[in-house]
C-alpha positions in Angstrom: 128.6 52.2 149.7 126.0 51.0 147.2 125.2 48.1 149.6 124.3 50.5 152.4 122.0 52.6 150.2 120.3 49.5 148.9 119.7 48.1 152.3 118.5 51.5 153.7 116.1 52.1 150.9 114.7 48.6 151.2 114.2 49.0 154.9 112.5 52.3 154.6 110.5 51.4 151.5 109.0 48.3 153.1 107.6 50.4 156.0 105.1 52.0 153.7 102.9 49.1 153.2 99.2 49.7 153.3 97.1 47.7 155.8 95.1 44.7 154.5 93.0 44.0 157.5 89.4 43.3 156.6 86.7 44.0 159.0 83.8 41.7 159.6 80.4 43.0 158.6 78.2 44.4 161.5 74.6 44.8 161.2 73.5 48.5 161.3 71.0 47.8 164.1 73.9 46.5 166.3 75.9 49.6 165.7 73.0 51.9 166.5 72.3 50.0 169.7 75.9 50.3 170.8 75.9 54.0 170.0 72.8 54.4 172.1 74.3 52.4 175.0 77.5 54.5 174.8 75.5 57.9 174.9 73.5 56.6 178.0 76.8 55.8 179.7 78.2 59.3 179.0 75.0 61.0 180.3 75.1 58.9 183.4 78.8 59.7 184.1 78.1 63.5 183.4 75.2 63.3 186.0 77.5 61.7 188.6 80.0 64.4 188.1 77.4 67.1 188.5 76.1 65.4 191.6 79.8 65.5 193.1 80.1 69.1 192.2 76.8 70.0 193.8 77.7 68.2 197.0 80.9 70.1 197.2 79.1 73.5 196.4 76.6 72.8 199.1 79.4 72.4 201.8 80.9 75.7 200.6 77.6 77.5 200.7 76.7 76.1 204.2 80.1 77.2 205.5 79.8 80.7 204.0 76.5 81.5 205.5 77.8 83.3 208.5 79.5 85.7 206.2 76.1 86.8 204.6 73.7 86.9 207.4 71.7 89.9 206.0 71.4 88.2 202.6 69.9 84.9 203.5 66.6 83.4 202.3 65.1 79.9 202.0 65.4 78.4 198.6 64.6 75.1 197.0 67.4 73.2 195.4 66.2 71.6 192.2 68.0 70.3 189.2 66.4 69.5 185.9 68.4 68.2 182.9 67.5 67.5 179.3 69.5 65.9 176.5 69.9 69.2 174.7 72.1 70.6 177.6 75.0 68.3 176.8 77.7 69.0 174.2 77.1 67.4 170.8 73.4 67.0 171.3 71.3 68.0 168.4 69.6 71.3 168.9 71.8 72.2 171.9 70.5 75.3 173.6 72.2 75.7 176.9 71.6 78.8 178.9 74.6 81.0 179.9 75.8 81.5 183.6 73.6 83.6 185.8 74.4 85.5 188.9 71.9 85.4 191.7 
C-alpha cells in the first residue's frame, strides 16, 4: 500500500514542474512592425467581409424593389471607413444603426 502511495505522489508531483524555456531577445522595432502588419491584415479581411455583405444586400434590395414601387428613389451607394470604426481602435466612435 505504501508503494502505491509513493509511486502516485511521485507521478503527480513531477507534473508540476515550471517551464524553463528561454525566449530569444527580439528587437522592439521588429515587434512593432509585426503588430502593424497584423493590424493591416485584420482591416483588409474586415473590408473583404463587408464587401461580401454589401454584395449580398444589393441582391436582396434589387429583388425587393417590386414590393416598394411607391417608395423608390435614386441613391448613391458610397462607403467610407476609418480606423476608429473597428473594435479595439483607440478613440473608437462608431455610429449606431440607422433606419432610412
